[in-house]
C-alpha positions as CSV (number, residue, x, y, z in Angstrom):
1,M,0.0,0.0,0.0
2,A,1.4,3.4,-1.0
3,T,2.3,5.8,1.8
4,I,1.1,9.4,1.6
5,R,3.2,12.1,3.2
6,K,2.6,15.8,3.4
7,I,5.3,17.9,1.9
8,E,6.3,20.7,4.2
9,R,7.4,23.7,2.3
10,K,10.2,25.7,3.9
11,I,9.4,29.4,3.9
12,P,12.5,31.2,2.6
13,T,13.9,33.8,5.0
14,I,15.3,37.0,3.9
15,Q,18.6,37.7,5.6
16,K,18.6,41.1,7.2
17,K,21.0,43.5,5.7
18,K,23.8,45.0,7.8
19,R,23.5,48.7,8.3
20,V,26.9,50.2,7.4
21,A,28.3,53.7,7.9
22,A,31.7,55.2,7.4
23,Y,33.8,57.8,9.1
24,A,36.2,60.3,7.4
25,R,38.3,63.1,8.8
26,V,40.9,65.6,7.6
27,S,42.9,67.7,10.2
28,L,43.4,70.9,8.2
29,A,40.8,72.9,6.4
30,S,42.8,73.5,3.2
31,E,41.3,73.3,-0.3
32,Q,43.4,70.3,-1.2
33,L,42.4,68.4,2.0
34,M,38.8,69.3,1.5
35,H,39.0,67.6,-1.9
36,S,40.5,64.6,-0.2
37,L,37.6,64.5,2.3
38,S,35.0,64.8,-0.5
39,A,36.7,61.9,-2.3
40,Q,36.6,59.8,0.9
41,V,32.9,60.5,1.3
42,S,32.2,59.7,-2.3
43,Y,34.2,56.5,-2.2
44,Y,32.5,55.1,0.9
45,S,29.0,56.1,-0.2
46,S,29.6,54.1,-3.5
47,L,31.3,51.2,-1.7
48,I,28.5,50.7,0.8
49,Q,25.6,51.1,-1.7
50,K,27.2,48.6,-4.2
51,N,27.2,45.8,-1.7
52,P,23.9,43.9,-1.8
53,E,24.3,42.7,1.7
54,W,24.7,46.1,3.2
55,E,22.3,48.9,3.9
56,Y,23.6,52.5,3.6
57,A,23.6,54.3,7.0
58,G,25.5,57.4,6.0
59,V,29.1,58.8,6.0
60,Y,30.1,60.9,9.0
61,S,32.9,63.4,8.6
62,D,34.9,66.1,10.4
63,E,36.7,68.9,8.6
64,G,39.8,70.6,9.8
65,I,39.8,68.9,13.3
66,T,42.6,67.1,15.0
67,G,42.4,63.4,15.8
68,T,44.3,63.7,19.1
69,S,41.0,64.1,21.0
70,T,37.4,63.2,20.4
71,A,36.2,66.5,22.0
72,G,34.8,68.9,19.4
73,R,34.5,66.3,16.7
74,K,30.8,66.6,15.9
75,G,30.8,64.0,13.1
76,F,32.6,61.4,15.3
77,N,30.3,62.0,18.3
78,D,27.2,61.8,16.1
79,L,28.5,58.5,14.8
80,V,28.9,57.0,18.2
81,K,25.5,58.3,19.3
82,D,23.8,56.7,16.3
83,C,25.6,53.4,17.1
84,E,24.3,53.6,20.6
85,D,20.8,54.2,19.3
86,G,21.0,51.0,17.3
87,K,21.1,52.6,13.8
88,I,24.5,51.1,12.7
89,D,26.0,47.6,12.6
90,I,29.4,48.2,10.9
91,V,31.6,51.3,10.8
92,L,34.2,51.6,8.0
93,V,37.3,53.8,8.5
94,K,40.2,54.4,6.2
95,S,42.9,54.0,8.9
96,I,43.5,54.1,12.6
97,S,44.9,57.6,12.5
98,R,41.8,58.9,10.8
99,F,39.6,57.5,13.7
100,A,41.8,58.6,16.6
101,R,45.5,59.3,17.3
102,N,45.0,59.0,21.0
103,T,45.4,55.4,22.1
104,V,43.1,55.7,25.1
105,D,40.3,57.4,23.1
106,L,40.7,54.8,20.3
107,L,40.5,51.7,22.5
108,E,37.7,53.1,24.7
109,T,35.6,53.9,21.7
110,V,36.2,50.6,19.9
111,R,35.6,48.6,23.0
112,H,32.4,50.5,23.7
113,L,31.1,49.9,20.2
114,K,32.1,46.2,20.4
115,D,30.1,45.9,23.6
116,I,26.9,47.2,21.8
117,D,27.6,44.8,18.8
118,V,29.0,47.4,16.4
119,E,32.0,46.3,14.4
120,V,34.7,48.7,13.4
121,R,36.8,47.9,10.3
122,F,40.1,49.7,9.5
123,E,40.8,49.3,5.8
124,R,44.4,50.2,5.5
125,E,45.5,47.9,8.4
126,H,43.0,45.1,7.6
127,I,41.8,45.0,11.2
128,S,38.3,44.3,12.5
129,S,37.3,44.9,16.1
130,F,35.5,41.6,16.1
131,S,38.6,39.5,15.2
132,G,40.5,37.7,17.9
133,D,43.7,39.6,17.7
134,G,42.0,42.9,16.7
135,E,42.5,44.7,20.0
136,L,46.2,43.7,20.3
137,M,46.9,45.1,16.8
138,L,44.9,48.2,17.5
139,T,46.9,48.9,20.7
140,I,50.2,48.5,18.9
141,L,49.3,50.6,15.8
142,A,47.4,53.3,17.8
143,S,50.6,53.7,19.9
144,F,52.5,54.3,16.7
145,A,50.0,56.8,15.5
146,Q,50.1,58.7,18.9
147,E,53.9,58.7,18.9
148,E,53.8,60.0,15.3
149,S,51.6,62.9,16.4
150,R,53.8,63.6,19.4
151,S,56.9,63.6,17.3
152,M,55.3,65.9,14.7
153,S,54.3,68.3,17.5
154,E,57.9,68.4,18.9
155,N,59.2,69.1,15.4
156,I,56.8,72.0,15.0
157,K,57.6,73.4,18.4
158,W,61.3,73.3,17.6
159,A,60.7,75.3,14.3
160,V,58.5,77.8,16.1
161,Q,61.1,78.3,18.8
162,K,63.8,79.0,16.2
163,G,61.5,81.5,14.6
164,Y,60.9,83.2,18.0
165,Q,64.7,83.5,18.5
166,K,64.9,85.4,15.2
167,G,62.0,87.6,16.1
168,E,59.5,86.0,13.7
169,P,56.0,85.5,14.9
170,H,54.2,82.2,14.4
171,S,50.8,82.5,12.7
172,P,50.3,86.3,13.5
173,A,46.7,86.9,14.4
174,R,44.6,90.0,13.6
175,T,44.6,92.3,16.6
176,Y,42.3,95.2,17.2
177,G,44.1,98.3,16.0
178,Y,46.5,96.4,13.7
179,E,46.4,94.1,10.7
180,W,49.2,91.9,9.4
181,N,50.5,92.8,5.9
182,G,52.6,89.7,5.5
183,E,55.7,91.2,7.0
184,E,54.7,93.3,10.0
185,Y,51.7,94.8,11.9
186,V,50.4,98.0,10.4
187,V,48.1,100.5,12.2
188,V,44.3,100.6,11.3
189,P,43.7,104.4,11.9
190,E,40.0,104.2,13.0
191,E,40.6,101.3,15.4
192,A,43.8,103.0,16.8
193,E,41.6,105.9,17.9
194,V,39.4,103.5,19.9
195,V,42.5,102.0,21.5
196,R,43.8,105.4,22.6
197,F,40.4,106.3,24.0
198,V,40.4,103.1,26.1
199,F,43.9,103.7,27.6
200,E,43.2,107.3,28.3
201,A,39.8,106.7,29.8
202,Y,41.1,104.0,32.1
203,E,44.0,106.2,33.2
204,S,41.6,109.0,34.0
205,G,39.6,106.8,36.4
206,T,36.9,105.2,34.2
207,S,36.3,101.5,35.1
208,L,36.4,98.6,32.8
209,L,32.6,98.2,33.4
210,Q,31.9,101.7,32.2
211,I,34.2,101.8,29.2
212,P,32.3,99.0,27.3
213,K,29.0,100.9,27.8
214,I,30.5,104.1,26.4
215,L,31.8,102.3,23.4
216,A,28.5,100.6,22.9
217,S,26.6,103.9,23.0
218,K,28.8,105.1,20.2
219,G,28.1,102.0,18.1
220,I,31.7,100.8,18.4
221,K,32.2,97.0,18.2
222,G,35.1,94.6,18.3
223,L,36.6,92.5,15.5
224,T,33.9,89.8,15.7
225,G,31.1,92.4,15.3
226,V,29.9,92.2,18.9
227,P,30.3,94.9,21.6
228,F,33.5,95.0,23.6
229,S,33.4,93.1,26.9
230,R,35.2,93.9,30.1
231,A,37.5,90.8,29.6
232,T,38.4,92.0,26.1
233,L,39.4,95.5,27.3
234,K,41.3,94.0,30.3
235,G,43.4,92.1,27.8
236,M,43.8,95.2,25.6
237,I,45.2,97.5,28.3
238,S,47.8,94.8,29.2
239,N,49.0,94.1,25.6
240,E,52.4,95.4,24.8
241,I,51.6,95.2,21.1
242,Y,50.2,98.8,21.4
243,I,53.6,100.2,22.3
244,G,55.3,98.5,19.3
245,N,56.5,95.3,21.2
246,L,55.8,91.7,20.5
247,V,55.9,89.1,23.2
248,F,56.2,85.5,22.0
249,Q,55.2,82.3,23.8
250,K,52.7,83.7,26.3
251,T,51.3,80.2,26.3
252,Y,52.8,76.8,25.7
253,S,51.7,73.2,25.1
254,E,52.6,70.8,27.9
255,S,51.3,67.9,25.8
256,V,49.7,67.5,22.4
257,R,46.8,70.1,22.0
258,K,46.9,71.1,25.7
259,R,47.8,74.7,26.1
260,K,48.7,76.5,29.3
261,R,49.6,80.0,30.3
262,N,53.4,80.5,30.5
263,Y,54.4,81.5,34.0
264,G,58.1,80.9,33.4
265,E,58.0,77.2,32.6
266,V,59.4,77.9,29.1
267,P,61.4,80.9,27.7
268,Q,59.5,84.0,26.5
269,Y,60.8,86.3,23.8
270,R,60.2,90.1,23.5
271,V,60.8,92.0,20.3
272,E,60.9,95.7,20.9
273,E,60.0,98.3,18.3
274,A,58.8,95.6,16.0
275,H,56.2,97.9,14.4
276,E,54.6,101.4,14.8
277,P,53.1,102.0,18.3
278,I,49.6,103.3,18.8
279,I,50.2,104.7,22.3
280,S,53.3,105.9,24.1
281,K,55.3,103.8,26.5
282,E,54.7,106.4,29.3
283,L,50.9,106.0,28.9
284,F,51.1,102.2,28.8
285,Y,53.1,102.0,32.0
286,R,51.0,104.6,33.8
287,V,48.0,102.4,33.0
288,Q,49.8,99.3,34.3
289,E,50.4,101.1,37.6
290,E,46.8,102.3,37.8
291,K,45.6,98.7,37.2
292,K,47.9,97.4,40.0
293,Q,46.6,100.1,42.4
294,R,43.0,99.3,41.6
295,G,43.6,95.6,42.1
296,E,45.2,96.2,45.5
297,A,42.4,98.5,46.6
298,A,39.8,96.0,45.5
299,S,41.5,93.2,47.3
300,N,41.6,95.2,50.5
301,K,38.0,96.4,50.1
302,N,36.5,93.1,49.1
303,A,38.4,90.9,51.5
304,V,35.5,88.6,51.9
305,L,37.3,85.3,51.3
306,T,35.4,82.7,53.3
307,C,36.2,79.1,54.2
308,F,34.2,78.1,51.1
309,S,36.3,80.2,48.6
310,G,37.8,78.0,45.9
311,K,36.2,74.8,47.2
312,I,32.7,75.0,45.6
313,K,32.4,73.4,42.2
314,C,29.4,72.8,39.9
315,G,28.7,69.1,39.8
316,K,27.0,69.4,36.4
317,C,29.7,71.0,34.3
318,G,32.8,71.1,36.5
319,Y,33.2,74.9,36.6
320,S,33.9,76.7,39.8
321,C,31.1,78.4,41.7
322,S,31.3,82.0,42.8
323,R,29.7,83.9,45.7
324,R,27.1,86.5,44.7
325,S,25.2,89.1,46.7
326,I,21.5,89.1,45.7
327,P,19.2,91.8,47.2
328,H,16.2,90.7,49.2
329,S,13.0,90.9,47.0
330,K,10.7,92.2,49.7
331,T,12.7,94.9,51.5
332,T,13.9,98.4,50.6
333,E,16.7,98.2,53.1
334,R,20.2,97.3,51.9
335,E,20.1,93.6,52.8
336,Y,21.5,90.9,50.6
337,N,21.3,87.1,50.3
338,K,24.6,85.4,49.7
339,R,24.5,82.5,47.2
340,W,26.8,80.4,45.1
341,V,26.3,80.2,41.4
342,C,28.1,78.3,38.6
343,N,30.5,80.6,36.7
344,L,29.4,79.0,33.4
345,S,25.9,80.3,34.0
346,E,27.2,83.8,33.1
347,T,28.6,82.8,29.7
348,K,26.9,82.0,26.4
349,Q,26.8,78.3,27.3
350,K,24.5,78.9,30.3
351,C,24.8,76.1,32.8
352,D,21.4,75.7,34.5
353,L,22.6,74.7,37.9
354,R,20.2,75.7,40.7
355,P,21.9,78.4,42.9
356,L,23.0,77.4,46.4
357,S,22.3,79.8,49.3
358,E,25.2,80.2,51.8
359,D,22.8,79.5,54.6
360,E,22.0,76.1,53.0
361,L,25.7,75.5,52.4
362,R,26.6,76.2,56.1
363,C,23.8,74.0,57.3
364,A,24.8,71.1,55.1
365,S,28.5,71.5,56.1
366,S,27.6,71.6,59.8
367,E,25.6,68.3,59.4
368,M,28.3,66.6,57.3
369,L,31.1,67.5,59.7
370,G,29.1,66.9,62.9
371,C,29.8,70.4,64.3
372,D,27.0,72.6,65.6
373,P,27.4,75.5,65.4
374,F,29.3,75.5,62.1
375,D,33.1,75.7,62.5
376,E,35.0,77.3,59.6
377,N,38.3,76.0,60.7
378,E,37.0,72.4,60.8
379,F,35.7,72.9,57.2
380,L,39.1,74.1,56.0
381,R,40.8,71.2,57.8
382,K,38.6,68.4,56.6
383,V,37.0,69.3,53.3
384,E,38.8,69.2,49.9
385,K,35.8,70.4,47.8
386,V,32.0,70.5,47.5
387,A,30.3,69.5,44.3
388,V,26.9,71.2,43.9
389,F,24.0,69.4,42.1
390,D,20.4,70.5,41.7
391,D,19.2,68.1,44.4
392,H,22.2,67.2,46.5
393,L,25.8,68.2,47.5
394,D,28.8,65.9,47.5
395,F,31.4,66.6,50.1
396,F,34.9,65.3,49.1
397,L,37.0,65.0,52.3
398,K,40.7,65.2,52.5
399,D,40.9,61.7,53.9
400,G,39.5,60.3,50.6
401,K,35.9,59.8,51.7
402,K,32.8,61.3,50.1
403,K,29.6,62.2,51.8
404,S,26.3,63.3,50.2
405,W,23.7,65.7,51.5
406,Q,20.2,65.9,50.1
407,R,19.1,69.5,49.3
408,K,15.7,70.7,50.4
409,Y,13.4,73.0,48.5
410,S,13.3,76.4,50.2
411,R,10.9,79.2,49.5
412,K,11.9,82.6,50.8
413,D,9.1,84.5,49.0
414,S,5.6,83.4,49.9
415,A,4.4,84.5,46.4
416,R,6.7,82.0,44.7
417,T,6.4,78.2,44.7
418,C,8.3,75.4,43.0
419,F,5.7,75.7,40.2
420,S,6.4,79.4,39.5
421,K,7.5,80.2,35.9
422,K,7.1,76.6,34.8
423,M,3.3,76.5,34.2
424,E,2.0,76.8,30.6
425,C,-1.6,76.8,29.2
426,G,-2.1,73.8,26.9
427,I,-4.8,75.7,24.8
428,C,-3.1,79.0,23.9
429,G,0.5,78.4,25.1
430,S,0.6,81.3,27.4
431,P,2.2,81.2,30.9
432,L,-0.1,80.6,33.8
433,I,-0.1,83.2,36.6
434,R,-0.5,82.2,40.2
435,E,-3.4,83.8,42.0
436,S,-2.1,83.9,45.6
437,A,-5.5,84.6,47.2
438,L,-7.2,81.6,45.5
439,K,-4.1,79.4,45.5
440,R,-4.5,78.5,41.9
441,F,-2.9,78.9,38.5
442,K,-4.9,80.6,35.7
443,C,-4.2,81.7,32.2
444,K,-4.9,85.5,32.0
445,N,-3.2,86.2,28.6
446,K,-5.2,86.8,25.5
447,R,-5.2,84.9,22.2
448,K,-4.2,86.5,18.9
449,S,-8.0,87.0,18.3
450,M,-7.9,89.2,21.4
451,A,-10.5,87.0,23.1
452,L,-9.7,85.9,26.7
453,C,-8.4,82.3,26.9
454,A,-11.2,80.1,28.4
455,S,-8.9,77.4,29.8
456,R,-9.8,75.7,33.0
457,P,-7.7,76.9,36.0
458,I,-5.8,74.4,38.2
459,K,-5.8,74.6,41.9
460,E,-2.5,74.4,43.7
461,D,-3.5,71.4,45.8
462,E,-4.4,69.4,42.7
463,L,-1.1,70.3,41.2
464,Q,0.6,69.2,44.4
465,R,-1.2,65.8,44.3
466,A,-0.2,65.3,40.7
467,S,3.4,66.2,41.5
468,L,3.4,63.9,44.5
469,T,2.1,61.0,42.4
470,I,4.6,61.5,39.6
471,L,7.7,62.8,41.4
472,G,7.4,61.2,44.9
473,A,7.4,62.6,48.4
474,N,10.0,65.2,47.8
475,Y,8.0,66.6,44.9
476,E,9.0,70.2,45.4
477,M,12.6,69.5,44.8
478,G,11.7,67.1,42.0
479,F,9.6,69.7,40.2
480,C,12.4,72.2,40.6
481,C,15.2,70.0,39.4
482,E,13.5,67.4,37.0
483,V,10.6,69.3,35.4
484,S,11.2,71.6,32.4
485,K,7.6,72.8,32.4
486,A,4.0,71.6,33.1
487,V,1.4,72.1,30.4
488,V,-2.1,72.3,31.7
489,Y,-5.1,71.2,29.6
490,D,-8.8,71.0,30.7
491,E,-8.6,67.2,31.1
492,R,-4.9,66.5,31.9
493,V,-1.5,67.9,32.9
494,D,1.6,67.0,30.9
495,F,4.8,67.1,32.9
496,L,7.7,67.7,30.4
497,L,10.9,66.4,32.1
498,K,14.4,67.7,31.4
499,D,15.4,64.2,30.2
500,G,13.0,64.5,27.3
501,S,10.3,62.3,28.6
502,V,6.7,63.2,29.3
503,K,4.5,62.1,32.2
504,V,0.7,62.6,32.1
505,W,-1.7,63.3,35.0
506,E,-5.4,62.9,34.3
507,R,-7.3,65.8,36.0
508,E,-10.2,65.2,38.3
């Protein structure tokens, strides 16, 4: 009897394509090298798209950026981020030196990518990070690349030093009041008038805070097209270039791409009467004496160094924190709050560290050191530094230990809460204003149509319950540190967190 057997058909599986990207870099932004970079980009784009087993994931590049560090290399950092986001499986690189000349950076990056299953292939050396001996070869060859970079740096330093000894500047930069004609600095007449005004105004008693305002009122701007700052003018009145002198090697490189101010570690060279002066030597030295006297007077007048001076650091960006005097908001008397703020918050980069009041700092220090009342000598003796975060302080002690202290939300002004300036209307996008008497937030702004916004107000106790549910018991500190803003709709509240996520509370 014949046997009947069902034929099972195998369903063909389509092999998933590997997502492949490439990285290219040139270290100098010259026209010839830019052509080389475009050739690399074109080559890798074609190479990846011709392979039927690969899916094109892009070519990342950096122009005119050194490979001795990964900092500032946008293309490189974007590549690593996309690898971390799971968008890339294989990275192609021309050579190890194109990827990184620093051995530590190279190995850390390659190991990190290997841990997240991303392969790096170096074409010139025929090395894959997934091969058994890949890391050994990378270590050896990367060391050669780093040593090549160091040797090149030493050769350049030697050539620059020889030039300094002959009175030849290295890469002369445009300076306000002068321009370089290829052989020497020549005076720019209209800018020279400004330089003379700055020196004469300073000598006559005008401060470096007032002079920028005077220049701005006259519409006078610096080389970059922005108004003069106090720091720029401080450098101007100290620069010997305006009396015809050139001083070489004010800074030096202790290691590759690491510049430091020269305080006598390496020789300096001064070339006198190198070009036409803008001001007289007598005026220049009178200004230097005036600057010295003002500095001494300010030091004596503002001798408010405390036990915290130089020890308070921002935990978010690493900058130092400075002591500031902030007037009380509810008094007409000359009373001030002392608080510590991140120095980066006063620059264009704007660190958003929450300021720390000195009262809170003293209280925290007292608890951490176990001394009540607070003992400044004990703080100086035991504490190396204090790192300030939005929600806690880290005390680094001189014995190597670290202690943490949780910050508490404090409200000095009864008209302000942790919610102030973070509430937004979900209907018209206007800020919500706190009505203190009714203890609620309400939109009082008008729409473009000039009709009053009819959004539903939210009571403060409902907002507190929502924050307690989403942020936990210490919701005030959580709202202050974690929440970017809260958008209020009639039926819900959206908590937009600083990490990019959104949490929703259904309104009652």
